[in-house]
C-alpha positions as CSV (number, residue, x, y, z in Angstrom):
1,M,-36.4,-108.1,-19.1
2,S,-33.6,-106.3,-17.4
3,V,-33.8,-104.0,-14.3
4,L,-31.9,-100.7,-14.0
5,I,-31.2,-99.7,-10.4
6,R,-30.7,-96.0,-10.4
7,G,-27.9,-94.7,-8.2
8,M,-26.3,-98.1,-7.8
9,E,-22.6,-98.2,-8.7
10,M,-21.1,-101.4,-10.2
11,P,-19.6,-103.4,-7.4
12,I,-15.8,-104.0,-7.6
13,S,-16.1,-107.4,-6.0
14,C,-18.7,-110.1,-5.2
15,W,-18.2,-109.4,-1.5
16,R,-19.1,-105.7,-1.9
17,C,-22.2,-106.5,-3.9
18,P,-25.6,-106.0,-2.4
19,F,-26.7,-109.2,-4.2
20,C,-24.1,-111.4,-2.3
21,L,-25.7,-113.6,0.3
22,T,-23.7,-115.2,3.1
23,V,-24.6,-118.9,3.3
24,D,-22.2,-119.8,6.1
25,P,-18.9,-118.2,7.3
26,D,-16.9,-119.4,4.3
27,T,-19.6,-119.7,1.6
28,Y,-21.4,-117.0,-0.3
29,R,-24.2,-117.0,-3.0
30,C,-24.7,-114.7,-5.9
31,I,-28.5,-114.0,-5.6
32,P,-29.1,-113.3,-9.4
33,T,-27.2,-116.4,-10.6
34,G,-27.6,-118.8,-7.6
35,Q,-23.9,-119.7,-7.9
36,E,-22.1,-120.4,-4.6
37,F,-18.5,-119.6,-4.0
38,E,-16.0,-119.6,-1.1
39,S,-14.2,-116.8,0.5
40,T,-10.5,-116.4,-0.3
41,F,-8.2,-113.6,0.8
42,D,-6.8,-112.9,-2.6
43,A,-10.3,-112.6,-4.2
44,I,-11.7,-110.0,-1.8
45,D,-11.5,-107.3,-4.5
46,H,-12.4,-109.4,-7.5
47,I,-15.5,-110.7,-9.3
48,V,-15.4,-114.4,-8.7
49,V,-18.5,-115.6,-10.5
50,P,-19.7,-114.6,-14.0
51,C,-21.5,-111.4,-13.0
52,P,-24.9,-110.7,-14.5
53,L,-24.6,-107.0,-13.6
54,V,-23.7,-104.6,-16.4
55,P,-22.6,-101.0,-15.9
56,V,-24.6,-98.4,-17.8
57,L,-22.3,-95.5,-18.7
58,P,-23.5,-91.9,-18.5
59,H,-25.8,-91.1,-21.4
60,G,-28.5,-88.9,-22.8
61,R,-32.1,-89.9,-23.4
62,L,-32.4,-93.5,-24.6
63,I,-34.8,-94.4,-27.3
64,D,-35.7,-97.4,-29.3
65,A,-33.6,-96.7,-32.5
66,D,-35.0,-99.8,-34.3
67,E,-38.5,-98.3,-33.9
68,L,-37.3,-94.9,-35.1
69,I,-35.7,-96.5,-38.2
70,K,-38.9,-98.5,-38.9
71,D,-40.9,-95.3,-38.7
72,E,-38.6,-93.5,-41.0
73,C,-38.8,-96.4,-43.5
74,N,-42.6,-95.9,-43.6
75,H,-41.8,-92.6,-45.3
76,C,-39.2,-94.0,-47.7
77,D,-39.4,-94.2,-51.5
78,G,-38.0,-97.7,-51.5
79,E,-34.6,-96.7,-52.8
80,C,-32.8,-96.9,-49.5
81,E,-29.6,-99.0,-49.6
82,I,-28.8,-98.6,-45.8
83,V,-31.5,-101.0,-44.4
84,D,-33.9,-103.5,-46.0
85,C,-37.0,-101.5,-46.9
86,D,-40.5,-103.1,-47.1
87,C,-42.2,-99.8,-47.9
88,L,-42.1,-99.7,-51.6
89,G,-44.5,-97.3,-53.2
90,C,-44.1,-94.3,-50.9
91,K,-43.7,-91.0,-52.7
92,N,-41.5,-89.3,-50.1
93,N,-37.7,-89.0,-50.4
94,C,-35.6,-91.5,-48.5
95,R,-33.7,-90.1,-45.5
96,C,-30.8,-92.5,-45.8
97,D,-28.2,-90.2,-44.2
98,F,-30.5,-89.8,-41.2
99,I,-30.9,-93.6,-40.9
100,K,-27.2,-94.2,-41.4
101,G,-26.5,-91.7,-38.6
102,V,-28.8,-93.5,-36.2
103,L,-27.2,-96.8,-37.1
104,E,-23.7,-95.4,-36.3
105,M,-24.7,-94.1,-32.9
106,P,-23.1,-96.0,-30.0
107,T,-25.3,-98.6,-28.3
108,I,-25.8,-97.8,-24.6
109,V,-28.0,-100.8,-23.7
110,E,-28.2,-103.9,-25.9
111,A,-31.5,-104.9,-27.4
112,E,-33.6,-107.4,-25.6
113,G,-36.5,-109.6,-26.7
114,E,-37.8,-109.5,-30.2
């Protein structure tokens, strides 16, 4: 599971990150990864370890689009060619254009888990 820290900006370097721990005067540790690294003058404004932090761009309300599509498929007539339907037998009209529109929307936060 991921954690979103509201109001936190993406750090421009490991040394300006609140998750950077000073081990000794020349060694630092990335708290989320546990990776240690040394201070160098030319790396002060750079990310020096693979950063687990991901910026979240400004966005509207986030929903679970996969659940929305699954719910729509429960009202499908089984003729949908956009997604695999397992709802044969429904007497409602398929809303393929709606589902296609949902699938074409940009992903703000990647799916996690199952």
